[in-house]
C-alpha positions in Angstrom: -56.5 -86.9 95.1 -57.2 -89.1 98.6 -57.0 -87.1 101.7 -57.6 -89.8 104.3 -59.9 -92.7 105.7 -63.5 -90.6 105.7 -64.6 -92.9 107.7 -65.1 -96.8 107.7 -67.9 -99.7 108.3 -68.7 -101.1 111.5 -72.1 -103.6 110.3 -73.9 -105.0 113.5 -76.9 -107.2 114.5 -78.1 -103.7 116.6 -77.1 -100.0 116.7 -78.3 -99.5 120.2 -76.4 -102.2 121.3 -72.7 -101.9 119.2 -73.2 -98.3 120.4 -73.3 -99.0 124.2 -70.6 -101.0 123.7 -68.4 -98.8 121.3 -68.8 -96.4 123.7 -67.6 -97.8 126.5 -64.3 -99.3 124.4 -63.5 -95.7 123.0 -64.0 -93.7 126.2 -66.6 -91.4 124.4 -70.4 -90.8 123.7 -71.5 -91.3 119.3 -71.0 -87.8 117.8 -74.3 -89.1 115.6 -77.0 -91.3 115.0 -79.4 -91.7 112.4 -82.2 -93.8 110.8 -83.5 -94.2 107.2 -83.9 -96.6 104.8 -83.2 -99.2 107.0 -80.9 -98.8 108.1 -79.2 -97.3 111.8 -75.8 -95.7 112.0 -73.5 -94.4 114.9 -70.6 -93.0 115.0 -67.8 -91.7 116.5 -65.5 -88.5 115.4 -61.6 -89.0 116.3 -59.0 -86.7 115.5 -58.4 -88.5 111.8 -61.0 -90.6 110.9 -64.6 -91.5 112.5 -65.8 -95.2 112.9 -69.3 -95.6 111.3 -71.1 -98.2 113.5 -74.4 -100.0 111.0 -77.0 -102.3 111.1 -80.8 -103.3 110.0 -83.7 -101.0 111.1 -87.4 -102.2 109.8 -88.1 -103.5 106.5 -87.2 -102.8 103.5 -83.7 -103.9 101.0 -80.9 -102.5 102.7 -81.9 -103.9 105.3 -83.3 -107.5 104.5 -79.3 -107.1 102.6 -77.5 -106.1 106.5 -79.3 -108.8 108.1 -77.8 -111.4 104.8 -73.9 -109.9 105.8 -74.8 -111.1 109.5 -76.2 -114.3 109.0 -73.2 -115.7 106.3 -70.3 -113.9 107.5 -71.1 -112.3 111.0 -70.9 -108.9 112.4 -67.1 -106.8 111.0 -65.6 -104.5 109.5 -66.8 -104.5 105.9 -66.3 -100.9 104.3 -64.0 -97.6 103.6 -64.5 -95.0 102.7 -61.3 -92.9 101.6 -61.9 -88.7 101.8 -61.3 -86.6 98.7 -61.2 -82.7 98.4 -62.2 -83.0 94.4 -64.9 -86.3 94.4 -65.4 -85.5 90.2 -61.3 -85.3 89.7 -61.7 -88.4 92.0 -64.3 -90.1 89.8 -62.6 -89.5 86.5 -58.7 -90.6 87.9 -60.4 -93.4 89.4 -62.4 -95.3 86.0 -58.6 -94.6 84.1 -57.0 -96.7 86.7 -59.8 -99.1 85.8 -61.6 -99.3 88.8 -65.0 -98.6 87.4 -66.3 -96.7 89.4 -69.8 -95.4 90.5 -72.4 -92.7 89.2 -71.7 -90.2 91.7 -74.1 -89.7 93.8 -75.4 -87.3 96.5 -76.0 -88.2 100.5 -78.1 -86.9 103.7 -78.4 -87.8 107.3 -80.3 -85.7 110.0 -78.7 -86.0 113.3 -81.2 -87.7 116.3 -78.8 -86.0 118.6 -78.8 -82.5 117.6 -81.1 -81.9 114.6 -78.7 -80.9 112.4 -77.8 -81.8 108.7 -75.0 -83.1 106.3 -74.3 -83.7 103.5 -71.7 -85.6 101.4 -71.0 -86.9 97.6 -69.6 -89.8 97.5 -69.0 -93.4 94.8 -67.8 -96.1 94.8 -65.6 -98.4 93.7 -66.2 -102.4 92.3 -65.5 -104.8 94.3 -63.8 -107.0 91.3 -61.4 -104.2 91.5 -61.1 -103.5 95.0 -59.9 -107.1 96.2 -63.7 -108.0 97.3 -63.7 -105.4 100.1 -66.2 -102.5 99.7 -64.3 -99.0 99.0 -65.4 -96.2 98.2 -64.5 -92.4 97.9 -66.7 -89.4 99.5 -66.2 -85.7 100.2 -68.6 -83.9 102.7 -69.7 -80.5 102.4 -68.4 -80.3 106.6 -66.3 -83.2 108.6 -67.7 -83.5 111.7 -65.8 -82.0 114.6 -63.9 -83.5 117.5 -65.3 -83.5 120.4 -63.3 -83.4 123.8 -62.7 -86.9 125.3 -61.3 -87.9 129.2 -57.6 -88.7 129.2 -56.9 -92.7 128.3 -60.3 -92.8 125.3 -59.4 -93.6 121.9 -58.0 -90.1 120.2 -56.8 -91.6 116.7 -56.6 -94.8 114.8 -53.1 -96.1 114.8 -54.1 -98.4 111.4 -56.1 -100.2 110.4 -55.0 -104.3 109.7 -56.5 -106.0 106.2 -55.3 -109.8 105.5 -54.5 -110.1 101.7 -54.0 -113.6 100.3 -51.9 -111.8 97.0 -49.7 -109.0 98.3 -49.0 -107.8 94.9 -52.3 -107.0 94.2 -52.7 -104.7 96.9 -49.2 -103.5 96.2 -50.7 -102.6 92.8 -54.6 -101.4 95.2 -53.3 -99.5 97.5 -50.8 -98.2 95.9 -50.4 -97.5 92.3 -54.3 -97.4 92.5 -55.7 -95.9 94.6 -52.3 -93.4 95.6 -51.8 -93.9 99.0 -48.0 -93.4 100.6 -46.1 -96.7 100.8 -44.1 -96.8 103.1 -42.8 -100.0 104.5 -42.3 -103.9 102.3 -41.1 -106.2 104.8 -40.6 -110.2 105.7 -40.4 -110.8 109.6 -39.7 -114.6 109.3 -39.9 -115.1 112.5 -43.5 -114.1 113.2 -44.1 -115.8 109.5 -45.8 -112.5 108.2 -45.2 -109.7 105.5 -45.5 -106.9 106.5 -47.1 -103.5 103.8 -47.2 -100.2 105.7 -49.3 -98.1 103.4 -50.0 -93.9 105.3 -52.6 -92.5 105.1 -54.1 -88.8 106.9 -52.4 -89.7 110.2 -53.3 -93.2 110.3 -51.8 -96.6 109.0 -53.5 -99.5 106.6 -51.1 -102.6 107.7 -51.3 -105.0 104.9 -49.9 -108.3 106.6 -49.4 -111.8 104.0 -49.7 -115.2 106.2 -46.3 -116.7 104.9 -45.7 -120.6 104.6 -49.7 -120.4 104.6 -51.7 -121.9 101.2 -53.7 -119.2 99.6 -56.5 -118.9 97.2 -54.3 -115.8 95.0 -57.5 -114.6 93.7 -59.3 -114.7 97.1 -61.0 -112.0 98.7 -58.9 -109.4 101.2 -60.6 -108.6 105.0 -60.9 -105.7 106.7 -58.8 -107.6 110.0 -58.4 -105.6 113.3 -58.1 -102.1 114.3 -55.3 -100.9 117.1 -57.1 -97.8 118.8 -54.8 -94.8 119.7 -54.7 -93.1 123.5 -52.8 -90.7 125.3 -52.7 -92.3 128.5 -52.8 -96.5 128.3 -52.6 -97.4 132.4 -56.1 -95.0 132.2 -57.2 -97.0 129.0 -56.5 -100.0 131.1 -57.9 -99.6 134.0 -61.1 -98.2 132.4 -62.1 -101.0 129.9 -61.2 -103.5 133.7 -63.7 -101.1 135.3 -66.5 -101.6 132.4 -65.8 -105.3 132.8 -63.3 -106.0 128.8 -61.4 -109.2 128.9 -57.3 -107.0 128.5 -54.6 -108.2 128.8 -51.5 -107.2 130.4 -49.2 -104.2 129.6 -47.2 -105.2 127.2 -44.5 -103.3 124.9 -45.2 -103.4 121.2 -43.3 -104.0 118.3 -43.2 -100.7 116.9 -40.1 -98.8 119.1 -41.0 -96.6 122.2 -44.6 -98.2 122.3 -46.8 -100.2 125.1 -49.7 -102.2 124.2 -52.4 -104.1 125.4 -55.1 -106.2 123.8 -59.0 -106.4 124.0 -60.0 -109.5 123.9 -63.8 -109.7 123.9 -66.6 -107.8 123.8 -65.9 -105.8 120.8 -67.9 -107.5 118.4 -66.0 -110.0 116.7 -63.4 -107.3 115.9 -59.8 -107.8 116.5 -59.0 -105.0 118.2 -55.6 -103.3 120.7 -54.7 -100.3 122.5 -51.7 -98.1 122.2 -49.3 -95.0 123.5 -46.8 -94.2 122.0 -43.6 -92.4 124.2 -42.7 -88.7 123.6 -39.4 -89.2 123.8 
């Protein structure tokens, strides 16, 4: 039913400044720029998903709602859009699984960069059924092509991190209802965390639950952080240092054969890690 994570949305105050930040961070230009109906967007296409920046643009209900979200919650990761090969079949299945999807609707966007138009169909699941994370299923007419990028640029999203106060609810949502592949369910007492790893479309959803803390099991989940994969980690580290980002030293990652570094600021509030995996 779900083919992968088509894209995820980072809401930001102003599209021009945010686009410049993420072009520097990822080491690649935006592939799509558009503005309509009170929202301006910029899309970065990677090998396994896309990052969509979204900001209020002008006046209207959508612009007002985006400004309200930014005022109340701050900028950050707000939405997930899973890809579906057959949007009607996905709608039928998720209706039966109690996710209360909206009606299927059509959408279109015109790229300000080259004038091309892309179209899609999509629906939204009820927030009450997705632990408060805005969740869509989308079927584009065709995927955005992946542009070549220099060594040290982000090539894929290695994993996306979701915080949950209720890991059993997350197991039901991402595993049983959305049908993602549960690859790991493990408690690590030394890190005071229970980890749930779900895989889809070449990336990992890392759902984390903090142990030893008081949690309201009815409280919402939140999309927390991102880990970008690069082919040359020292080159990425040097590139971001030269661009003025505050980055940690290179260090060994938790996953065997991996090396990582943290970007401490300049990410619009998104905890961000860069990773490279050994080829051996």
